[in-house]
N, C-alpha and C positions, 0 to 999 in steps of 0.2 A: 503491499499499499502506500503511495505517495500523499505527503500532505503540504500545500504550499501555506504557508504561515505567514501574515503581513500584516506589520507593524511599521510605524515612522519610524522608530530606536529600535537597533539593534545590541542595545544595552540596559542597564537596568536603571529606569530614571523615573521610577515610581510605582504606584499598585498595578496598574497597566499589565506592565513589563515583569512585575515580580509573577504575576497568573502565566506569562506568556511561557515565562521560562520556566517554571514549573511545569508546565502542558508540553514543553518543546523537551525539555528532560525524558518525560516518560514517553513521549513518542519514540523517541531514540533508542530509548533502553529496550521496549519494544518492537524492536525490528522496523518500524515504519520509520520510510525514507522521508525527511523533514527539508523542504527545499525553503530558504528564508529571499524575503522580500521587504528591503526596508529604505532610508534615505541614506548616503553615505552621510558617514562621520566617523570624526578621529577615536571617538570612545567606542563604538561597535567590536562586537566580539567578531572575529574572526570565521569568514564564510565564504567557502568554495562560490558562491553565487553572487559575491560582490562587484561584480564588473555590472551585473543587470540591474544595481540600485540606482536610484535615482539622485541627481545632484542634491548637496545641502540648499535648503530655500532659507531665504534671509531676504523677504520682503521688504523689511523696513530700510533697508540700504541703500545707497544710491539716489537719484534723481527724480524729481516728479513720475517721468514717465518711465522709468524703470519699476517703482514703487506699483505703479498703477496694472505695468505688464507682470508684475512678482505679484502683488493680490490675486488678479486673474487667475495664475497657473495656481493658485491656492484651493481656487473652485473649480477648475477640471483641469488636469493636468495629462497633456498631450507627450510627454517624457515619459510620467509614470504606466501611460495607457501602452506606447509604444515597448516598452521594455519589459512590460507585465507580458505582454503579448509573445515577448519574444522568450523570455523566460518558460512561459508556459509552451510553448510550440518545442521549447527543445529539452524539458523535462516532463510533462505529460503527466501532471498531477491527476490524483483520483478528486481531489477534493480542495477546496480553500477555506483558509480558515481566516477571517480580516479581524484586527484588534483595535487598535488607536490606528486608524488609516485618516483621519480628518486632515486636511488641510495640506501638508506632505504628498501624501501618495493620491488623495482624495478618493471620494466614493465611485467614481466614473472608475475606477480597476473592477470594479464586479461587475461591469459591463462585459469585461477583455475576458472573465473566465466562464460565464453563463453564453455567451456567445459560443463558446467552442465546448458547450455541453458539461463544463464543470459543476458540482453543485458550492453553493458559498454559505458559510457561515459566520455569523457576525457577532462578537462579545459586546454586548453593550454596557462599556465602560461607562458612560454616562446618557444623557438623556436626548444627544447631537440631533438624532433623526426626527424627533418629535418639537424640539424646542432648538431654535437659532444659537443663542449663548450659552446651551448643554447645560446649564443648571438648575431650571424651574424656578430662577429667583426672579421676583421684582419686586423692588422698594423691601428687600428684605423679608419679603413672604416667597411661601411656596402657589407656583401660578401654573396653571391648567391651560391658557386660551389657545396655545395654539397646537397642541398635543392631539387636535385632529388633522392638520395639515395646512392649515391658514394660517401663514405665517407674517399678515401683514402687522399684526400686532405688536414685533417686534420694531417697526417703525414709528407706531404711533404712541408707544411709552418709551422709547429710546432707550430699550431693555441693554443696550452696549455701554456703561459706565456714562447713560444719558446722552450720549454721542451720535446723532446723525449719522454723520459720517459712517463711522463703524457699526452703528445700527445696519444703516443701508448695505454695507458691505456682505454683513450677516445674512440679511435677506434676499440680495442677489444671489448666493450661496446656497438657501435654504430652496429659493422655487426653482433653481437651476437644478439640483439634485431633482428635485419633485417632478420638472419636466422631463429629465433625462431615464425618472423610473429608478433609480441607481439602489434606493432601498426596496421597491417592489422586486427586485432580481434576487433579495435574501432570500434562502431556501432556507434557512432557521437561524433565529433571532438567539443568542444565549443571554438571558436576563439574571444577575447574580445574586438578586433581592425580589421580594415580590412587589417592592415600591416602583424596582426597574419595570416589572412585569408589566403589572398596572398603566403605568404611565407611555405604554407604548401600545396599550392594546384599543385605544380610542383611533389608533389608525391601520393598525397591523392584525390580523385574525389570531386568535388564540391556540389554533393547530399551530404556526409559524414561531411561537415565543415560548421556548424552554427555561423553563425555572431551573439553576444550577448555581449553586452558593459556593465560591471560591472555598477552595483547599487551604488546610494549613497541614505541614508535616509532622504529625503528632507521633510520630515514629521515632524521629530523629530530633526532638525536643522533649526533656524528660524537666517536669516542674523541680525547680532547686530545692526549695523548701525554704531560701534563704529571703529576708526582708531586711532591709540595712535601713527602713526607716525614711525614707525619700519618695514624695511625691515624682509621676515620670509622666512628661509629652512629646510623643516622640512623631514629626512631621513638620510639615511648610509652614514658615511663619510671612504667611500670606493670607489677605483679604480670605474670610469665609471658613477659616480654618478654626479660630475660636481661642487662639494662644492669649490674646489680649484678655479674654473673660476669664481663662483659668489665673493669668498672674494679676487679676483685679482682684480675685476669692482669695488668692494667697495671702495678698495684702489683707484684705477685711477678717481672716482669719491670724492678723498681725506676724505672719511669715514664719509661724511657729514649728515648721517642718521645713527641711531642705526640700525645693522645687529644680528638677533637672529637665532642663528645654534642648531635645535634641531635633535640630533640623535648621535649616536656613532659610534665607527667602528674603524678599523686598522688604518685609517690616524689621528687618536684625537688628538695625543699626537703632531707630526708633525705639523697639521693644528695651533693647539693652540702656537707653538711655533713661528710659523710665520707670525700670522696674532692677532693681540691683539686690534689695536686701536677702538673702539666703537662696538666692536664684543662682543656680550656675549654666550656663548656655554654652553647651559643649558641642557645636554643631553636627553634620548632618553623619549620621552612624550608620556602619553597616558591619555585615561579618559576624566576626567573634565578638566585635566592640559591642556592637547592639544585642547581641544574644545576652550577653554578660549585664551590659547594664538594664534588659528586662528582666532578668533571674534575679537582679539586686533591690529591686524597686520592691516597694508595699503597693502601692495601685498606679492604675494607668488611666490619664484621662484622656478621652477622647472629644473635645469641646466643639465639634464643627457645627456652624452657623449656618453652613446650606447642604442640599440633599446629597448627603452622603450614599452611593450602592452597598457596596459589603466591605467595607473598610479593612485591610489586611492586620492593621495595628491591631482592632478589636481582635481578630482571631490568632494572632500571635501570642497576645496577652494572655487569654484566655488558655491556650496552648500550655504558656509556660503559668499556669495556675495564678494567674493574679487576679483581683478584682478590677472591674471595670468601671467607671465613670463616665455616661456620656448622653449627649444629646439626645434629645426624642426628636429625630428627624431623620427623615430619607427612610434607609435601610437598617439605620442602626438598632431599633425595638426590636427588628427581628433574632438579631443576634446577643444582645442583652437582656437577661429576664432580670427585669427591676428587681430589688431587693431580694434577688437569688444570687446573680452571679455578679452581682453590682448595682447601681444605680443611676437612673435617667434623669435628665432635668432638662428645662427650657432652653433653650439657644438663646445665648447673651444674658441669662440669669445667673450673674457673679455671686447673689445672695445664698441661692437656692444650693449652687455648684459647693459654695462654703460650707454648708450644713452638712452635704454629703461627706465631704474630706473630712469636717471634725469627728462625723460618725467612725469613719472610719479608721483614721489617725489614731483615733484615740481606744481604739478595740480591736488589739492584734488578731484575739482568736476569732471575730466576726471576719476580719482580713484572710484568715488563713480557710475560713469554712468556705465564704464565696470565691475563694480562689478556686477550691476544690472542685466545685460545683459548676467553675467557669470550664475546668479539666474536664470535666465529664462529659459536659455539652460540646465542648470540642472536638472530642473521640467520638461522638456519637452521630452528632450532625454534621461537622467541617472536616471531617478528615480529608486529608488530598488525598489519600485512597479511594474514598464514596467520590471525590469528583471525578479523578480521574476515570474511574467505571462507567459513570454518569455522561463523561464526555464523548468514551465509544461508542455508550447506544446512541447518542445523536447521530455519528459518523456513520455509525452502522445503520440506520434509518434512513440514511443518503447517498450512500455509494453503490448504485446499479442495483439495490436491494440485498447485496449480499453482505456477511459480516465480516467485522475486520478480523475478529478470530478464526472464524472458515479461511481467510484466503492467507492468512499468515502462519499461524501455529494450530494445525487442525485437533490437535489433539487435547489442547488445555482449553478450561473454561475461564470465563475474564475474570473470577478471583485470582486462581490459580495464576494466570499469566500476572495480574498485577502482583502479586506476592514475589514471582521471581523477579520481574522487575525491578522491585524494593531493594531484595538481596543482592542483584548485580553489583 
């Protein structure tokens, strides 16, 4: 079996890429030929298909005409269409799985695969197919105006930072893809949360949208039992992520416990200048450093103020046996059982967050109990093994009516195949 994976980045740049690389590793270990399609970038991992990658897009650079040309190429990329066609003709994949393809690759590549009879899967890492600004947020509130495919609301409300120019560009992008029928050509959407699934059902039929939560590798994460008495935030320091709300809650509580902020972003300098008492800004962590930090933490806080989908930060904290305090928004309530595996609070409410922090930071036994409950939930509902088995079921339903297992390792069932790949 050959699977072509399309994503703008071929390096770990965030949650979408974490999911992509988990799936990519699984497919490789199970004998699937993985074909990469991405944008050229110095941080990309090595790939034998790199010569087919599109050139790096920086549409904001250059003069006025260059910016216009660059902006148009982010709506429909002739280069991406041409290079993907060449790659498909050369490799003949059985299926194309798209992740984050917007702008640099553009949804126009979907039509290339379909014109060659190749089924297409698209993982919905955000609500871009039904919301031009991708977040379903307007004036700080959840918005449903564009979900059915009528995108003029993005102009009426200037949804992109209040800018008519930016909003017009996003409107043009949305109506172009609607005119091309790009998303209508997708055979199966993967929604990593019920929130995401319900967001797109007004435009796409239920039989085309599969609910498949992200997975966390519980076999390689063992709860440490350590609790070094600090609160942890892991994520971007950017608008909508809620880091400032956490820092304000920390101040309301008198900064009584150490707070570790792991991440970088456009708000880094501003937050550092405003909040410094008993706060440690450690920058972006990955690998062993990130694992150790989560394992040492007492509580993990995910204070997002825009509609998260299925954040890996929540799943990783649960796998480590840590209680999670998170906002009641998007897909997060599907992951955190309020008062069981952690607490939920209203986005932007520093006072409510402070109450939950004081409750948990003052009670080590309750932290341990909630963390253990979260670990059980992660093992039962969000294991990477479960995710991969359900992903294969989606593939099986699309590839010529024949199962992946039948075509590659006839003697093995899905569970045995997964167990073998994990040991490899």
